[in-house]
C-alpha positions as CSV (number, residue, x, y, z in Angstrom):
1,X,0.0,0.0,0.0
2,X,1.2,3.5,-0.7
3,X,1.6,6.1,2.1
4,X,-1.2,8.2,0.5
5,X,-3.8,5.4,1.1
6,X,-2.5,5.0,4.7
7,X,-3.0,8.6,5.4
8,X,-6.5,8.5,4.0
9,X,-7.4,5.6,6.3
10,X,-6.0,7.0,9.5
11,X,-7.7,5.8,12.7
12,X,-8.8,7.7,15.7
13,X,-9.4,7.0,19.3
14,X,-12.8,8.2,20.6
15,X,-12.1,9.0,24.2
16,X,-14.9,9.6,26.7
17,X,-14.1,10.7,30.2
18,X,-16.2,8.7,32.7
19,X,-14.7,9.6,36.0
20,X,-13.5,12.8,37.6
21,X,-9.8,13.7,38.2
22,X,-10.5,15.0,41.8
23,X,-8.1,13.4,44.2
24,X,-5.9,11.9,41.4
25,X,-2.1,12.4,41.3
26,X,-0.7,15.3,39.2
27,X,0.6,12.9,36.5
28,X,-2.9,11.6,35.9
29,X,-4.4,15.1,35.8
30,X,-1.8,16.4,33.4
31,X,-2.4,13.4,31.1
32,X,-6.1,14.1,31.1
33,X,-5.5,17.7,30.3
34,X,-3.0,16.7,27.5
35,X,-5.8,14.5,26.0
36,X,-8.1,17.5,26.1
37,X,-10.5,16.2,28.7
38,X,-11.7,18.4,31.5
39,X,-15.3,17.3,32.2
40,X,-17.1,14.0,32.8
41,X,-18.8,12.5,29.7
42,X,-16.8,14.8,27.4
43,X,-15.7,13.2,24.1
44,X,-12.5,13.9,22.3
45,X,-11.0,12.4,19.2
46,X,-7.2,11.8,19.0
47,X,-5.2,10.2,16.2
48,X,-3.8,6.8,16.9
49,X,-0.1,7.2,17.8
50,X,2.3,5.8,20.4
51,X,2.2,9.0,22.5
52,X,-1.6,9.0,22.7
53,X,-1.6,5.3,23.6
54,X,0.9,5.9,26.4
55,X,-1.3,8.7,27.8
56,X,-4.3,6.5,27.6
57,X,-2.5,3.8,29.6
58,X,-1.9,6.3,32.4
59,X,-5.6,7.2,32.6
60,X,-7.3,3.9,31.6
61,X,-9.4,3.8,34.8
62,X,-11.0,7.2,34.1
63,X,-11.9,6.9,30.4
64,X,-13.6,4.7,27.8
65,X,-11.7,4.3,24.5
66,X,-13.1,3.2,21.2
67,X,-11.3,2.9,17.9
68,X,-13.1,4.7,15.0
69,X,-12.4,5.4,11.3
70,X,-13.1,9.2,11.4
71,X,-13.2,12.0,13.9
72,X,-16.3,14.0,14.4
73,X,-16.4,17.7,15.0
74,X,-17.8,19.0,18.3
75,X,-20.9,20.2,16.5
76,X,-21.5,16.7,15.1
77,X,-21.2,15.2,18.6
78,X,-23.6,17.8,20.0
79,X,-26.1,17.0,17.3
80,X,-26.0,13.3,18.0
81,X,-26.8,13.9,21.7
82,X,-29.9,16.0,21.0
83,X,-33.3,14.4,21.2
84,X,-35.6,14.7,18.2
85,X,-38.2,17.5,18.4
86,X,-41.8,16.7,19.4
87,X,-43.3,13.6,20.9
88,X,-45.1,10.4,19.8
89,X,-48.3,8.8,21.0
90,X,-48.5,5.1,20.3
91,X,-51.8,3.2,20.6
92,X,-51.5,-0.4,19.4
93,X,-50.0,-0.2,15.9
94,X,-51.0,3.4,15.2
95,X,-48.3,6.1,15.9
96,X,-49.2,9.8,16.0
97,X,-46.2,12.2,15.8
98,X,-46.4,15.8,17.0
99,X,-43.8,18.5,16.6
């Protein structure tokens, strides 16, 4: 494979902070800050690299890591978290949607 096709298929870590850094040693807090995580349930995307993998090992108890093909922008992540507008009333098989 050529290096151009490898660059097009770069992988990303989807990192979600699950636990707070309160009471953690300074090394852990600095690694979380280096990964760009400051709040619980915050999501950041980082390119797969040895340095990122090393940081993730230091904070593995505080985060959830998934391997994804492409990174999403903060606007895309916010849009995914929103509920659809309106509500539905379901009686039997009939579904009425209201907006």
